[in-house]
SELUM-528882 format. One record per residue: residue in three letters; x, y, z of N, C-alpha, C, CB in turn. Coordinates in steps of 0.2 Angstrom, whole numbers, plus 2048, in hexadecimal, padded with zeros to 3 digits. Glycine has a CB too. Layout:
// SELUM-528882
alaXYZXYZXYZXYZ...
//
This chain:
// SELUM-528882
met9E029CD219DC2A1D239D529ED269DA2A7D1Eval9D32A0D2B9CD29ED2E9C72A0D2A9CC2A0D36pro9C229BD299BC29DD259B92A3D289B8297D24gly9B72A8D249B32ADD279B72B3D2A9AE2ABD2Cthr9BE2B2D299C22B7D2D9C12BED2A9CA2B5D2Bser9C02BFD249BF2C5D219B92C9D249BE2C5D19ser9B32C5D259AE2C8D289AF2CAD309A82C3D28leu9B32C5D339B52C6D3A9B92CCD3A9B82C0D3Dthr9BE2CDD369C32D3D369BF2D9D359C82D2D30gln9BA2D9D319B62DFD309B22E1D379B12DFD2Aasp9AF2DBD3A9AB2DCD409B02DFD459A82D5D42leu9B62DCD469BB2DED4B9BD2E6D4A9C12DAD4Aval9BD2E8D439BF2EFD429B92F3D459C02F0D3Barg9B32F1D439AD2F5D469AD2F5D4D9A72F2D43ala9AE2EFD509AE2EFD589B42F3D5B9AF2E8D5Aile9BA2F3D589BF2F7D5B9BE2FED5A9C62F5D57asn9BB300D549BA307D539B430AD589B8309D4Cgly9AF305D599AA307D5D9AC308D659A4302D5Dglu9B0303D679B3304D6E9B830AD6E9B72FDD6Ftyr9BC30BD699C0311D699BC317D6A9C5311D63ser9B7318D669B331ED669AF31ED6D9AD31DD61ala9AD319D709AA319D769AF31BD7C9A7312D78ile9B5319D7B9BA31BD809BB322D809C0317D7Fala9BB325D7A9BC32CD7A9B6330D7C9BE32ED73cys9B032ED7A9AA331D7C9A9331D839A432ED78tyr9AA32BD869A832AD8D9AC32ED929A8323D8Fala9B332FD909B7334D949B433BD949BE334D91lys9B233DD8E9AE344D8D9A8344D919AD346D86leu9A433FD9199E33ED9499F33FD9C99A338D92ala9A433BD9E9A533BDA69A7342DA89AB336DA7glu9AA346DA49AC34DDA69A6351DA79B1350DA1lys9A134FDA399B353DA4996351DA9997353D9Dala99734BDAC993348DB199234DDB7996342DB4pro98C34EDB998A353DBE98D351DC5983354DBFasn98F34BDC6991349DCD996343DCD98B347DD2his99A342DD299F33DDD399C336DD19A233DDD9glu996335DD499332EDD399232CDCB98D32DDD7glu990331DC898E330DC1995330DBD98A336DBElys99A334DBF9A0334DBB9A332DDBC9A533ADBElys9A332BDC29A6324DC49A331FDC09A6323DCCarg99D31EDC0999319DBC99B319DB499131ADBCile99B31FDB199D320DAA9A431EDA999C327DA8met9A931FDAE9B031DDAD9B1316DAE9B4321DB3glu9AC313DB29AD30BDB39AA308DAC9A8309DB9ile9A530BDA99A3309DA39A9309D9D99C30CDA0arg9AC30FD9E9B1311D999B730BD9A9B4318D9Agln9B8309DA09BD305DA19BC2FED9E9BF304DA9asp9B52FCD9E9B32F6D9B9B52F7D939AC2F4D9Cglu9B32FDD909B42FED899BC2FDD879B1305D87val9C0300D8C9C72FFD8B9C92F8D8B9CB303D91arg9C62F4D8F9C82ECD8F9C52E9D899C42E9D95his9BF2EBD869BD2E8D809C12EAD7A9B52EAD7Ftyr9C32F0D7A9C82F3D759CE2EFD759C92FAD76his9D12EDD7A9D72EAD7B9D62E2D789DA2EAD82ile9D12DFD7B9D02D8D799CE2D8D719CA2D6D7Cphe9CA2DCD6E9C92DCD679CF2DED639C32E1D66ser9D32E2D659D92E4D629DE2DED629DD2EAD65gln9DE2DBD679E32D5D689E02CFD639E32D2D6File9DA2CED639D72C9D5E9D92CBD579CF2C8D5Fphe9D72D2D559D92D4D4F9E02D3D4D9D72DCD4Ethr9E52D5D519EC2D4D509EE2CDD4F9F02D7D55glu9EB2C8D539EC2C1D529EA2BED4B9E92BDD57ile9E42C1D499E12BFD429E52C2D3C9DA2C0D42thr9E62C8D3D9E92CCD379F02CCD379E62D3D36gly9F32CCD3D9FB2CDD3D9FD2D4D3E9FE2CAD37val9F82D9D3E9F92E0D3E9F52E3D449F82E4D38asn9F72E9D479F42ECD4C9EE2F0D499F82F1D50pro9E82F1D4C9E32F5D499E52FCD499DC2F3D4Dasn9E1300D459E2307D449DB30AD469E4309D3Dpro9DA30BD4D9D330DD4F9D2314D4D9D330CD56gln9CB315D4C9C931CD4A9C231DD4D9C831CD42ile9C2324D4F9BB326D529B6326D4C9BC32DD55thr9B1322D4D9AC321D489A5324D4A9AB31AD46glu9A5326D5199E328D5399F32FD5799B323D58lys99B334D5599C33AD5899933AD5F998340D54cys99C33DD6499A33ED6B996344D6B9A033ED70pro98F343D6E98B349D6F98E34ED73984347D71ala98C354D7298E35AD7698C35BD7D98D361D72thr986359D7E983359D85983353D8997C35CD85tyr983353D8F98334DD9497D349D9298334FD9Barg97734CD92971348D91971345D8A96A34CD92glu972348D85973345D7E978340D7E97434BD79gly97D341D8298333CD82980335D8598933ED86leu97C336D8B979330D8E97432CD89976332D94lys970330D8696B32DD8196F32AD7B967333D7Eser97432DD7997832AD7397C324D7597D32FD70ser97E324D7C98231ED7E97D318D80986320D85phe97831AD82973314D83971311D7D96C317D87lys96F315D7896E312D7197330ED6E96B318D6Casp979311D6F97F30ED6C981307D6F985312D6Cglu980307D76981301D7A97C2FBD78981302D81gln9762FDD779712F8D759722F5D6E96A2FCD75glu9742FAD699762F7D6397C2F3D639772FDD5Ethr9812F5D679872F1D679862EAD6A98C2F4D6Cval9812E9D6F97F2E2D7197D2DED6B9792E3D76asp9792E0D679762DCD6197C2DBD5D9712E0D5Ephe9802DFD5B9862DED5798B2D9D5998A2E5D56tyr98D2DAD609912D5D6398E2CED639932D7D6Aleu9882CDD659852C7D659852C4D5E97E2C7D67asp9842C8D589842C5D5298B2C3D509822CBD4Dval9902C7D529972C5D519982BED5499C2CAD53ala9962BED5A9972B7D5E9942B1D5B9952B8D65glu98E2B3D5898A2ADD5598E2ABD4F9832AFD54lys9912B0D4B9942AED4499B2AAD459952B4D41thr99E2ABD4A9A52A8D4B9A52A1D4E9AA2ADD4Farg9AA29DD4B9AA296D4E9B0296D539AC291D49asp9B429BD549B929CD589B629DD5F9BF2A1D57leu9B7298D649B4298D6B9B729ED6F9B5292D6Ephe9BD2A0D6E9C02A5D729BD2ACD709C82A6D71ile9BD2ADD699BA2B3D669B22B3D689BB2B3D5Flys9AF2AED679A82AED699A62B0D709A52A6D68glu9AA2ADD759AA2AFD7C9AB2B6D7D9AE2AAD80gln9B02B9D7A9B22C0D7B9AC2C5D799B92C2D77phe9A92C3D739A42C7D7199E2C6D759A22C6D69lys99C2C0D779972BFD7C9982C3D829952B8D7Darg99E2C3D8599F2C6D8B99E2CED8A9A62C5D8Eala9A12D0D859A12D8D839992DAD829A52D9D7Dala9952D5D7F98E2D7D7E98B2D7D8598B2D1D7Aser98C2D3D8A98A2D3D9098C2DAD9498C2CDD94asp9922DCD939942E2D969902E8D9399C2E3D95glu98F2E8D8C98C2EDD899852EED8B98C2ECD81gln9822E8D8C97B2E8D8F97A2ECD969782E1D8Fasn97F2EAD9A9802EDDA19812F4DA09852E9DA5his9852F6D9B9862FED9A980301D9898C2FFD95ala97C2FED94976301D92971302D989722FDD8Cval9712FED9C96D2FEDA296F304DA696D2F8DA6trp976305DA797830ADAB977311DA8980309DACphe978311DA1976318D9E96F31AD9E979317D96leu96B315D9E963316D9F962318DA695F30FD9Dtrp965315DAB964318DB296731FDB2968313DB6leu96C320DB096F327DB096A32CDAC976328DADleu96832ADA796332EDA395D330DA796132BD9Casn95A32BDAB95432CDAE95532EDB5951325DAElys95B330DB795C333DBE95833ADBF963334DC0
//
């Protein structure tokens, strides 16, 4: 077993659940968007989250030998504006979490995947802030 695998496994479960929750929430948020441009932007962000979910799930399966059992761990706000606020905050917090995971692991592939996802999440936060301030 790779040193630190237990901690990494826990981090992967948290990341997978976070991405899974975001995928579900962003689909709902996109439906509430006031126009096609905003809906398209949210769906593009959602597609990145789907990609992260698949990458993290693949890593989890390679490490543990089992498929993850994702769960919705974050409630999606009822209104569009609250959804944007919540999404902005969540994306910012996720950047820090992913960078911490990347820093802790010695596996270069995993390190790179979390750094790339952190970069995507930061970009998402900027877009949510832009949507919030329109």
